[in-house]
PDB file of N, CA, C, O and CB in Angstrom:
ATOM      1  N   MET A   1     208.205  85.878 -71.979  1.00  0.00           N
ATOM      2  CA  MET A   1     206.926  86.481 -72.333  1.00  0.00           C
ATOM      3  C   MET A   1     207.065  87.997 -72.223  1.00  0.00           C
ATOM      4  O   MET A   1     207.034  88.535 -71.116  1.00  0.00           O
ATOM      5  CB  MET A   1     205.772  85.950 -71.415  1.00  0.00           C
ATOM      6  N   PRO A   2     207.216  88.687 -73.335  1.00  0.00           N
ATOM      7  CA  PRO A   2     207.316  90.145 -73.304  1.00  0.00           C
ATOM      8  C   PRO A   2     206.006  90.785 -72.860  1.00  0.00           C
ATOM      9  O   PRO A   2     204.917  90.295 -73.161  1.00  0.00           O
ATOM     10  CB  PRO A   2     207.717  90.678 -74.677  1.00  0.00           C
ATOM     11  N   TYR A   3     206.141  91.883 -72.144  1.00  0.00           N
ATOM     12  CA  TYR A   3     204.995  92.663 -71.689  1.00  0.00           C
ATOM     13  C   TYR A   3     205.252  94.106 -72.094  1.00  0.00           C
ATOM     14  O   TYR A   3     206.258  94.697 -71.699  1.00  0.00           O
ATOM     15  CB  TYR A   3     204.771  92.528 -70.131  1.00  0.00           C
ATOM     16  N   VAL A   4     204.344  94.674 -72.881  1.00  0.00           N
ATOM     17  CA  VAL A   4     204.454  96.055 -73.331  1.00  0.00           C
ATOM     18  C   VAL A   4     203.295  96.841 -72.741  1.00  0.00           C
ATOM     19  O   VAL A   4     202.140  96.432 -72.854  1.00  0.00           O
ATOM     20  CB  VAL A   4     204.463  96.147 -74.888  1.00  0.00           C
ATOM     21  N   ASN A   5     203.602  97.971 -72.112  1.00  0.00           N
ATOM     22  CA  ASN A   5     202.566  98.829 -71.549  1.00  0.00           C
ATOM     23  C   ASN A   5     202.607 100.163 -72.274  1.00  0.00           C
ATOM     24  O   ASN A   5     203.601 100.887 -72.202  1.00  0.00           O
ATOM     25  CB  ASN A   5     202.757  99.020 -70.011  1.00  0.00           C
ATOM     26  N   ILE A   6     201.523 100.488 -72.976  1.00  0.00           N
ATOM     27  CA  ILE A   6     201.407 101.746 -73.700  1.00  0.00           C
ATOM     28  C   ILE A   6     200.463 102.641 -72.915  1.00  0.00           C
ATOM     29  O   ILE A   6     199.337 102.249 -72.607  1.00  0.00           O
ATOM     30  CB  ILE A   6     200.899 101.526 -75.166  1.00  0.00           C
ATOM     31  N   ARG A   7     200.919 103.829 -72.596  1.00  0.00           N
ATOM     32  CA  ARG A   7     200.065 104.787 -71.886  1.00  0.00           C
ATOM     33  C   ARG A   7     199.801 105.968 -72.789  1.00  0.00           C
ATOM     34  O   ARG A   7     200.721 106.589 -73.322  1.00  0.00           O
ATOM     35  CB  ARG A   7     200.716 105.251 -70.553  1.00  0.00           C
ATOM     36  N   ILE A   8     198.529 106.265 -72.951  1.00  0.00           N
ATOM     37  CA  ILE A   8     198.116 107.394 -73.770  1.00  0.00           C
ATOM     38  C   ILE A   8     197.077 108.186 -72.988  1.00  0.00           C
ATOM     39  O   ILE A   8     196.450 107.671 -72.063  1.00  0.00           O
ATOM     40  CB  ILE A   8     197.551 106.922 -75.150  1.00  0.00           C
ATOM     41  N   THR A   9     196.906 109.443 -73.374  1.00  0.00           N
ATOM     42  CA  THR A   9     195.853 110.217 -72.737  1.00  0.00           C
ATOM     43  C   THR A   9     194.505 109.761 -73.291  1.00  0.00           C
ATOM     44  O   THR A   9     194.393 109.347 -74.445  1.00  0.00           O
ATOM     45  CB  THR A   9     196.065 111.745 -72.963  1.00  0.00           C
ATOM     46  N   ARG A  10     193.499 109.847 -72.444  1.00  0.00           N
ATOM     47  CA  ARG A  10     192.146 109.424 -72.817  1.00  0.00           C
ATOM     48  C   ARG A  10     191.500 110.545 -73.634  1.00  0.00           C
ATOM     49  O   ARG A  10     190.840 111.432 -73.093  1.00  0.00           O
ATOM     50  CB  ARG A  10     191.281 109.081 -71.545  1.00  0.00           C
ATOM     51  N   GLU A  11     191.704 110.481 -74.919  1.00  0.00           N
ATOM     52  CA  GLU A  11     191.187 111.534 -75.788  1.00  0.00           C
ATOM     53  C   GLU A  11     190.594 110.964 -77.066  1.00  0.00           C
ATOM     54  O   GLU A  11     190.646 111.600 -78.119  1.00  0.00           O
ATOM     55  CB  GLU A  11     192.286 112.524 -76.127  1.00  0.00           C
ATOM     56  N   GLY A  12     190.044 109.793 -76.976  1.00  0.00           N
ATOM     57  CA  GLY A  12     189.291 109.294 -78.101  1.00  0.00           C
ATOM     58  C   GLY A  12     190.032 108.412 -79.077  1.00  0.00           C
ATOM     59  O   GLY A  12     189.664 108.361 -80.250  1.00  0.00           O
ATOM     60  N   ALA A  13     191.063 107.715 -78.638  1.00  0.00           N
ATOM     61  CA  ALA A  13     191.673 106.725 -79.521  1.00  0.00           C
ATOM     62  C   ALA A  13     190.600 105.689 -79.844  1.00  0.00           C
ATOM     63  O   ALA A  13     189.940 105.163 -78.948  1.00  0.00           O
ATOM     64  CB  ALA A  13     192.945 106.055 -78.860  1.00  0.00           C
ATOM     65  N   THR A  14     190.437 105.407 -81.115  1.00  0.00           N
ATOM     66  CA  THR A  14     189.382 104.484 -81.530  1.00  0.00           C
ATOM     67  C   THR A  14     189.803 103.038 -81.265  1.00  0.00           C
ATOM     68  O   THR A  14     190.991 102.750 -81.114  1.00  0.00           O
ATOM     69  CB  THR A  14     189.046 104.680 -83.025  1.00  0.00           C
ATOM     70  N   PRO A  15     188.833 102.141 -81.210  1.00  0.00           N
ATOM     71  CA  PRO A  15     189.181 100.717 -81.079  1.00  0.00           C
ATOM     72  C   PRO A  15     190.118 100.254 -82.201  1.00  0.00           C
ATOM     73  O   PRO A  15     191.001  99.427 -81.974  1.00  0.00           O
ATOM     74  CB  PRO A  15     187.907  99.859 -81.082  1.00  0.00           C
ATOM     75  N   GLN A  16     189.924 100.784 -83.396  1.00  0.00           N
ATOM     76  CA  GLN A  16     190.785 100.411 -84.520  1.00  0.00           C
ATOM     77  C   GLN A  16     192.220 100.895 -84.301  1.00  0.00           C
ATOM     78  O   GLN A  16     193.174 100.179 -84.608  1.00  0.00           O
ATOM     79  CB  GLN A  16     190.230 100.986 -85.831  1.00  0.00           C
ATOM     80  N   GLN A  17     192.369 102.107 -83.771  1.00  0.00           N
ATOM     81  CA  GLN A  17     193.704 102.626 -83.489  1.00  0.00           C
ATOM     82  C   GLN A  17     194.392 101.810 -82.403  1.00  0.00           C
ATOM     83  O   GLN A  17     195.587 101.531 -82.492  1.00  0.00           O
ATOM     84  CB  GLN A  17     193.629 104.094 -83.072  1.00  0.00           C
ATOM     85  N   LYS A  18     193.644 101.432 -81.389  1.00  0.00           N
ATOM     86  CA  LYS A  18     194.219 100.621 -80.313  1.00  0.00           C
ATOM     87  C   LYS A  18     194.632  99.257 -80.833  1.00  0.00           C
ATOM     88  O   LYS A  18     195.683  98.737 -80.460  1.00  0.00           O
ATOM     89  CB  LYS A  18     193.222 100.465 -79.160  1.00  0.00           C
ATOM     90  N   ALA A  19     193.807  98.676 -81.692  1.00  0.00           N
ATOM     91  CA  ALA A  19     194.152  97.379 -82.288  1.00  0.00           C
ATOM     92  C   ALA A  19     195.432  97.490 -83.101  1.00  0.00           C
ATOM     93  O   ALA A  19     196.263  96.582 -83.086  1.00  0.00           O
ATOM     94  CB  ALA A  19     193.001  96.862 -83.176  1.00  0.00           C
ATOM     95  N   GLU A  20     195.592  98.607 -83.814  1.00  0.00           N
ATOM     96  CA  GLU A  20     196.799  98.817 -84.603  1.00  0.00           C
ATOM     97  C   GLU A  20     198.027  98.968 -83.708  1.00  0.00           C
ATOM     98  O   GLU A  20     199.101  98.462 -84.034  1.00  0.00           O
ATOM     99  CB  GLU A  20     196.642 100.049 -85.491  1.00  0.00           C
ATOM    100  N   LEU A  21     197.871  99.665 -82.578  1.00  0.00           N
ATOM    101  CA  LEU A  21     198.975  99.769 -81.619  1.00  0.00           C
ATOM    102  C   LEU A  21     199.378  98.393 -81.093  1.00  0.00           C
ATOM    103  O   LEU A  21     200.565  98.083 -80.990  1.00  0.00           O
ATOM    104  CB  LEU A  21     198.584 100.687 -80.449  1.00  0.00           C
ATOM    105  N   ILE A  22     198.398  97.582 -80.767  1.00  0.00           N
ATOM    106  CA  ILE A  22     198.674  96.238 -80.252  1.00  0.00           C
ATOM    107  C   ILE A  22     199.395  95.402 -81.309  1.00  0.00           C
ATOM    108  O   ILE A  22     200.403  94.757 -81.020  1.00  0.00           O
ATOM    109  CB  ILE A  22     197.363  95.541 -79.819  1.00  0.00           C
ATOM    110  N   ARG A  23     198.869  95.418 -82.532  1.00  0.00           N
ATOM    111  CA  ARG A  23     199.511  94.659 -83.622  1.00  0.00           C
ATOM    112  C   ARG A  23     200.932  95.162 -83.876  1.00  0.00           C
ATOM    113  O   ARG A  23     201.864  94.372 -84.027  1.00  0.00           O
ATOM    114  CB  ARG A  23     198.675  94.762 -84.920  1.00  0.00           C
ATOM    115  N   GLY A  24     201.082  96.488 -83.922  1.00  0.00           N
ATOM    116  CA  GLY A  24     202.385  97.072 -84.223  1.00  0.00           C
ATOM    117  C   GLY A  24     203.430  96.791 -83.160  1.00  0.00           C
ATOM    118  O   GLY A  24     204.569  96.454 -83.480  1.00  0.00           O
ATOM    119  N   ALA A  25     203.050  96.927 -81.898  1.00  0.00           N
ATOM    120  CA  ALA A  25     203.994  96.661 -80.803  1.00  0.00           C
ATOM    121  C   ALA A  25     204.398  95.191 -80.798  1.00  0.00           C
ATOM    122  O   ALA A  25     205.563  94.855 -80.585  1.00  0.00           O
ATOM    123  CB  ALA A  25     203.375  97.051 -79.436  1.00  0.00           C
ATOM    124  N   THR A  26     203.432  94.330 -81.032  1.00  0.00           N
ATOM    125  CA  THR A  26     203.719  92.893 -81.085  1.00  0.00           C
ATOM    126  C   THR A  26     204.677  92.592 -82.232  1.00  0.00           C
ATOM    127  O   THR A  26     205.662  91.875 -82.053  1.00  0.00           O
ATOM    128  CB  THR A  26     202.412  92.077 -81.248  1.00  0.00           C
ATOM    129  N   GLN A  27     204.387  93.142 -83.408  1.00  0.00           N
ATOM    130  CA  GLN A  27     205.238  92.883 -84.575  1.00  0.00           C
ATOM    131  C   GLN A  27     206.643  93.433 -84.381  1.00  0.00           C
ATOM    132  O   GLN A  27     207.611  92.829 -84.842  1.00  0.00           O
ATOM    133  CB  GLN A  27     204.617  93.491 -85.828  1.00  0.00           C
ATOM    134  N   LEU A  28     206.768  94.570 -83.705  1.00  0.00           N
ATOM    135  CA  LEU A  28     208.078  95.151 -83.431  1.00  0.00           C
ATOM    136  C   LEU A  28     208.933  94.183 -82.613  1.00  0.00           C
ATOM    137  O   LEU A  28     210.115  93.997 -82.902  1.00  0.00           O
ATOM    138  CB  LEU A  28     207.929  96.492 -82.688  1.00  0.00           C
ATOM    139  N   LEU A  29     208.338  93.573 -81.600  1.00  0.00           N
ATOM    140  CA  LEU A  29     209.084  92.618 -80.777  1.00  0.00           C
ATOM    141  C   LEU A  29     209.436  91.360 -81.562  1.00  0.00           C
ATOM    142  O   LEU A  29     210.491  90.764 -81.348  1.00  0.00           O
ATOM    143  CB  LEU A  29     208.276  92.245 -79.533  1.00  0.00           C
ATOM    144  N   VAL A  30     208.559  90.963 -82.462  1.00  0.00           N
ATOM    145  CA  VAL A  30     208.859  89.823 -83.331  1.00  0.00           C
ATOM    146  C   VAL A  30     210.049  90.162 -84.234  1.00  0.00           C
ATOM    147  O   VAL A  30     211.009  89.397 -84.327  1.00  0.00           O
ATOM    148  CB  VAL A  30     207.615  89.438 -84.185  1.00  0.00           C
ATOM    149  N   ASP A  31     209.971  91.320 -84.896  1.00  0.00           N
ATOM    150  CA  ASP A  31     210.992  91.710 -85.871  1.00  0.00           C
ATOM    151  C   ASP A  31     212.353  91.995 -85.247  1.00  0.00           C
ATOM    152  O   ASP A  31     213.381  91.576 -85.777  1.00  0.00           O
ATOM    153  CB  ASP A  31     210.533  92.923 -86.623  1.00  0.00           C
ATOM    154  N   VAL A  32     212.361  92.706 -84.122  1.00  0.00           N
ATOM    155  CA  VAL A  32     213.629  93.153 -83.540  1.00  0.00           C
ATOM    156  C   VAL A  32     214.250  92.107 -82.620  1.00  0.00           C
ATOM    157  O   VAL A  32     215.461  91.890 -82.647  1.00  0.00           O
ATOM    158  CB  VAL A  32     213.418  94.442 -82.773  1.00  0.00           C
ATOM    159  N   LEU A  33     213.415  91.458 -81.802  1.00  0.00           N
ATOM    160  CA  LEU A  33     213.945  90.532 -80.797  1.00  0.00           C
ATOM    161  C   LEU A  33     213.615  89.065 -81.055  1.00  0.00           C
ATOM    162  O   LEU A  33     214.040  88.186 -80.305  1.00  0.00           O
ATOM    163  CB  LEU A  33     213.425  90.913 -79.456  1.00  0.00           C
ATOM    164  N   GLY A  34     212.862  88.808 -82.110  1.00  0.00           N
ATOM    165  CA  GLY A  34     212.504  87.423 -82.420  1.00  0.00           C
ATOM    166  C   GLY A  34     211.547  86.798 -81.421  1.00  0.00           C
ATOM    167  O   GLY A  34     211.544  85.580 -81.246  1.00  0.00           O
ATOM    168  N   LYS A  35     210.733  87.616 -80.764  1.00  0.00           N
ATOM    169  CA  LYS A  35     209.805  87.109 -79.746  1.00  0.00           C
ATOM    170  C   LYS A  35     208.605  86.422 -80.383  1.00  0.00           C
ATOM    171  O   LYS A  35     208.229  86.713 -81.519  1.00  0.00           O
ATOM    172  CB  LYS A  35     209.330  88.249 -78.841  1.00  0.00           C
ATOM    173  N   ASN A  36     208.025  85.522 -79.639  1.00  0.00           N
ATOM    174  CA  ASN A  36     206.846  84.787 -80.082  1.00  0.00           C
ATOM    175  C   ASN A  36     205.616  85.679 -79.896  1.00  0.00           C
ATOM    176  O   ASN A  36     205.328  86.089 -78.772  1.00  0.00           O
ATOM    177  CB  ASN A  36     206.691  83.442 -79.294  1.00  0.00           C
ATOM    178  N   PRO A  37     204.885  85.990 -80.971  1.00  0.00           N
ATOM    179  CA  PRO A  37     203.716  86.859 -80.827  1.00  0.00           C
ATOM    180  C   PRO A  37     202.618  86.235 -79.964  1.00  0.00           C
ATOM    181  O   PRO A  37     201.823  86.957 -79.362  1.00  0.00           O
ATOM    182  CB  PRO A  37     203.157  87.194 -82.193  1.00  0.00           C
ATOM    183  N   ALA A  38     202.568  84.931 -79.900  1.00  0.00           N
ATOM    184  CA  ALA A  38     201.534  84.260 -79.106  1.00  0.00           C
ATOM    185  C   ALA A  38     201.725  84.464 -77.608  1.00  0.00           C
ATOM    186  O   ALA A  38     200.787  84.295 -76.829  1.00  0.00           O
ATOM    187  CB  ALA A  38     201.524  82.778 -79.416  1.00  0.00           C
ATOM    188  N   THR A  39     202.934  84.825 -77.210  1.00  0.00           N
ATOM    189  CA  THR A  39     203.191  85.037 -75.778  1.00  0.00           C
ATOM    190  C   THR A  39     203.511  86.493 -75.453  1.00  0.00           C
ATOM    191  O   THR A  39     203.940  86.802 -74.341  1.00  0.00           O
ATOM    192  CB  THR A  39     204.338  84.152 -75.318  1.00  0.00           C
ATOM    193  N   THR A  40     203.308  87.378 -76.407  1.00  0.00           N
ATOM    194  CA  THR A  40     203.560  88.801 -76.200  1.00  0.00           C
ATOM    195  C   THR A  40     202.288  89.485 -75.719  1.00  0.00           C
ATOM    196  O   THR A  40     201.238  89.390 -76.354  1.00  0.00           O
ATOM    197  CB  THR A  40     204.074  89.464 -77.498  1.00  0.00           C
ATOM    198  N   VAL A  41     202.396  90.167 -74.604  1.00  0.00           N
ATOM    199  CA  VAL A  41     201.251  90.845 -73.989  1.00  0.00           C
ATOM    200  C   VAL A  41     201.403  92.349 -74.207  1.00  0.00           C
ATOM    201  O   VAL A  41     202.465  92.914 -73.950  1.00  0.00           O
ATOM    202  CB  VAL A  41     201.145  90.509 -72.458  1.00  0.00           C
ATOM    203  N   VAL A  42     200.342  92.990 -74.680  1.00  0.00           N
ATOM    204  CA  VAL A  42     200.331  94.442 -74.856  1.00  0.00           C
ATOM    205  C   VAL A  42     199.115  94.991 -74.111  1.00  0.00           C
ATOM    206  O   VAL A  42     197.986  94.552 -74.328  1.00  0.00           O
ATOM    207  CB  VAL A  42     200.295  94.840 -76.385  1.00  0.00           C
ATOM    208  N   VAL A  43     199.366  95.953 -73.235  1.00  0.00           N
ATOM    209  CA  VAL A  43     198.296  96.578 -72.459  1.00  0.00           C
ATOM    210  C   VAL A  43     198.304  98.071 -72.772  1.00  0.00           C
ATOM    211  O   VAL A  43     199.355  98.711 -72.771  1.00  0.00           O
ATOM    212  CB  VAL A  43     198.472  96.318 -70.916  1.00  0.00           C
ATOM    213  N   ILE A  44     197.121  98.614 -73.040  1.00  0.00           N
ATOM    214  CA  ILE A  44     196.998 100.054 -73.271  1.00  0.00           C
ATOM    215  C   ILE A  44     196.265 100.661 -72.084  1.00  0.00           C
ATOM    216  O   ILE A  44     195.129 100.292 -71.789  1.00  0.00           O
ATOM    217  CB  ILE A  44     196.245 100.360 -74.615  1.00  0.00           C
ATOM    218  N   ASP A  45     196.921 101.591 -71.410  1.00  0.00           N
ATOM    219  CA  ASP A  45     196.308 102.337 -70.316  1.00  0.00           C
ATOM    220  C   ASP A  45     195.956 103.722 -70.832  1.00  0.00           C
ATOM    221  O   ASP A  45     196.792 104.405 -71.424  1.00  0.00           O
ATOM    222  CB  ASP A  45     197.256 102.420 -69.074  1.00  0.00           C
ATOM    223  N   GLU A  46     194.721 104.131 -70.604  1.00  0.00           N
ATOM    224  CA  GLU A  46     194.301 105.472 -70.984  1.00  0.00           C
ATOM    225  C   GLU A  46     194.198 106.318 -69.716  1.00  0.00           C
ATOM    226  O   GLU A  46     193.507 105.949 -68.766  1.00  0.00           O
ATOM    227  CB  GLU A  46     192.940 105.443 -71.759  1.00  0.00           C
ATOM    228  N   VAL A  47     194.885 107.445 -69.714  1.00  0.00           N
ATOM    229  CA  VAL A  47     194.991 108.299 -68.541  1.00  0.00           C
ATOM    230  C   VAL A  47     194.270 109.618 -68.828  1.00  0.00           C
ATOM    231  O   VAL A  47     194.463 110.222 -69.883  1.00  0.00           O
ATOM    232  CB  VAL A  47     196.484 108.546 -68.159  1.00  0.00           C
ATOM    233  N   GLU A  48     193.457 110.050 -67.897  1.00  0.00           N
ATOM    234  CA  GLU A  48     192.798 111.361 -68.023  1.00  0.00           C
ATOM    235  C   GLU A  48     193.866 112.447 -68.082  1.00  0.00           C
ATOM    236  O   GLU A  48     194.886 112.351 -67.399  1.00  0.00           O
ATOM    237  CB  GLU A  48     191.812 111.619 -66.830  1.00  0.00           C
ATOM    238  N   THR A  49     193.642 113.470 -68.885  1.00  0.00           N
ATOM    239  CA  THR A  49     194.642 114.529 -69.022  1.00  0.00           C
ATOM    240  C   THR A  49     194.882 115.290 -67.718  1.00  0.00           C
ATOM    241  O   THR A  49     195.943 115.888 -67.539  1.00  0.00           O
ATOM    242  CB  THR A  49     194.214 115.498 -70.101  1.00  0.00           C
ATOM    243  N   ASP A  50     193.911 115.275 -66.812  1.00  0.00           N
ATOM    244  CA  ASP A  50     194.118 115.892 -65.489  1.00  0.00           C
ATOM    245  C   ASP A  50     195.135 115.106 -64.665  1.00  0.00           C
ATOM    246  O   ASP A  50     195.719 115.645 -63.725  1.00  0.00           O
ATOM    247  CB  ASP A  50     192.783 115.981 -64.722  1.00  0.00           C
ATOM    248  N   ASN A  51     195.349 113.844 -65.010  1.00  0.00           N
ATOM    249  CA  ASN A  51     196.236 112.964 -64.250  1.00  0.00           C
ATOM    250  C   ASN A  51     197.580 112.754 -64.933  1.00  0.00           C
ATOM    251  O   ASN A  51     198.343 111.875 -64.531  1.00  0.00           O
ATOM    252  CB  ASN A  51     195.570 111.632 -64.030  1.00  0.00           C
ATOM    253  N   TRP A  52     197.880 113.538 -65.949  1.00  0.00           N
ATOM    254  CA  TRP A  52     199.128 113.410 -66.690  1.00  0.00           C
ATOM    255  C   TRP A  52     199.798 114.771 -66.667  1.00  0.00           C
ATOM    256  O   TRP A  52     199.246 115.745 -67.178  1.00  0.00           O
ATOM    257  CB  TRP A  52     198.889 112.907 -68.163  1.00  0.00           C
ATOM    258  N   GLY A  53     200.969 114.846 -66.087  1.00  0.00           N
ATOM    259  CA  GLY A  53     201.645 116.124 -65.958  1.00  0.00           C
ATOM    260  C   GLY A  53     202.937 116.185 -66.735  1.00  0.00           C
ATOM    261  O   GLY A  53     203.659 115.194 -66.851  1.00  0.00           O
ATOM    262  N   ILE A  54     203.219 117.356 -67.264  1.00  0.00           N
ATOM    263  CA  ILE A  54     204.472 117.618 -67.975  1.00  0.00           C
ATOM    264  C   ILE A  54     204.975 118.977 -67.509  1.00  0.00           C
ATOM    265  O   ILE A  54     204.239 119.963 -67.562  1.00  0.00           O
ATOM    266  CB  ILE A  54     204.278 117.581 -69.548  1.00  0.00           C
ATOM    267  N   GLY A  55     206.205 119.037 -67.059  1.00  0.00           N
ATOM    268  CA  GLY A  55     206.788 120.311 -66.645  1.00  0.00           C
ATOM    269  C   GLY A  55     206.047 120.982 -65.505  1.00  0.00           C
ATOM    270  O   GLY A  55     206.007 122.210 -65.429  1.00  0.00           O
ATOM    271  N   GLY A  56     205.462 120.197 -64.622  1.00  0.00           N
ATOM    272  CA  GLY A  56     204.770 120.748 -63.466  1.00  0.00           C
ATOM    273  C   GLY A  56     203.330 121.152 -63.715  1.00  0.00           C
ATOM    274  O   GLY A  56     202.686 121.706 -62.824  1.00  0.00           O
ATOM    275  N   GLU A  57     202.809 120.889 -64.905  1.00  0.00           N
ATOM    276  CA  GLU A  57     201.423 121.231 -65.215  1.00  0.00           C
ATOM    277  C   GLU A  57     200.711 120.027 -65.811  1.00  0.00           C
ATOM    278  O   GLU A  57     201.325 119.168 -66.445  1.00  0.00           O
ATOM    279  CB  GLU A  57     201.356 122.430 -66.184  1.00  0.00           C
ATOM    280  N   SER A  58     199.398 119.987 -65.591  1.00  0.00           N
ATOM    281  CA  SER A  58     198.623 118.903 -66.186  1.00  0.00           C
ATOM    282  C   SER A  58     198.492 119.130 -67.689  1.00  0.00           C
ATOM    283  O   SER A  58     198.560 120.263 -68.166  1.00  0.00           O
ATOM    284  CB  SER A  58     197.225 118.798 -65.525  1.00  0.00           C
ATOM    285  N   VAL A  59     198.306 118.057 -68.415  1.00  0.00           N
ATOM    286  CA  VAL A  59     198.101 118.161 -69.861  1.00  0.00           C
ATOM    287  C   VAL A  59     196.843 118.976 -70.145  1.00  0.00           C
ATOM    288  O   VAL A  59     196.790 119.714 -71.129  1.00  0.00           O
ATOM    289  CB  VAL A  59     197.995 116.754 -70.508  1.00  0.00           C
ATOM    290  N   THR A  60     195.839 118.847 -69.294  1.00  0.00           N
ATOM    291  CA  THR A  60     194.615 119.622 -69.475  1.00  0.00           C
ATOM    292  C   THR A  60     194.918 121.113 -69.511  1.00  0.00           C
ATOM    293  O   THR A  60     194.475 121.819 -70.416  1.00  0.00           O
ATOM    294  CB  THR A  60     193.613 119.314 -68.359  1.00  0.00           C
ATOM    295  N   SER A  61     195.676 121.595 -68.521  1.00  0.00           N
ATOM    296  CA  SER A  61     195.974 123.026 -68.475  1.00  0.00           C
ATOM    297  C   SER A  61     196.919 123.437 -69.606  1.00  0.00           C
ATOM    298  O   SER A  61     196.774 124.529 -70.156  1.00  0.00           O
ATOM    299  CB  SER A  61     196.585 123.396 -67.121  1.00  0.00           C
ATOM    300  N   LEU A  62     197.864 122.602 -69.955  1.00  0.00           N
ATOM    301  CA  LEU A  62     198.775 122.923 -71.054  1.00  0.00           C
ATOM    302  C   LEU A  62     198.012 123.060 -72.374  1.00  0.00           C
ATOM    303  O   LEU A  62     198.345 123.916 -73.192  1.00  0.00           O
ATOM    304  CB  LEU A  62     199.864 121.843 -71.181  1.00  0.00           C
ATOM    305  N   ARG A  63     197.012 122.240 -72.582  1.00  0.00           N
ATOM    306  CA  ARG A  63     196.266 122.275 -73.838  1.00  0.00           C
ATOM    307  C   ARG A  63     195.281 123.421 -73.892  1.00  0.00           C
ATOM    308  O   ARG A  63     194.774 123.746 -74.966  1.00  0.00           O
ATOM    309  CB  ARG A  63     195.536 120.977 -74.043  1.00  0.00           C
ATOM    310  N   GLN A  64     194.998 124.041 -72.764  1.00  0.00           N
ATOM    311  CA  GLN A  64     194.092 125.191 -72.746  1.00  0.00           C
ATOM    312  C   GLN A  64     194.820 126.492 -73.042  1.00  0.00           C
ATOM    313  O   GLN A  64     194.185 127.520 -73.279  1.00  0.00           O
ATOM    314  CB  GLN A  64     193.397 125.289 -71.401  1.00  0.00           C
ATOM    315  N   LYS A  65     196.141 126.456 -73.030  1.00  0.00           N
ATOM    316  CA  LYS A  65     196.933 127.658 -73.300  1.00  0.00           C
ATOM    317  C   LYS A  65     196.929 127.954 -74.803  1.00  0.00           C
ATOM    318  O   LYS A  65     196.899 127.042 -75.629  1.00  0.00           O
ATOM    319  CB  LYS A  65     198.391 127.486 -72.781  1.00  0.00           C
ATOM    320  N   PRO A  66     196.959 129.251 -75.141  1.00  0.00           N
ATOM    321  CA  PRO A  66     196.997 129.618 -76.570  1.00  0.00           C
ATOM    322  C   PRO A  66     198.296 129.245 -77.239  1.00  0.00           C
ATOM    323  O   PRO A  66     198.469 129.492 -78.433  1.00  0.00           O
ATOM    324  CB  PRO A  66     196.769 131.094 -76.734  1.00  0.00           C
TER     325      PRO A  66
END
């Protein structure tokens, strides 16, 4: 039973976009590894930009820079 965890920043991904991510990740495992889509689990975690850091800075502060 494959388990895929997608983490994105919480910035307004629509329900339709999330559904497409779930379908796409599932299909990728079917196509590449021959996995059963009925037993493939995909979870999307949305993280606040204050809680996501890159290079020692939060995404919030990085996006505020010119």
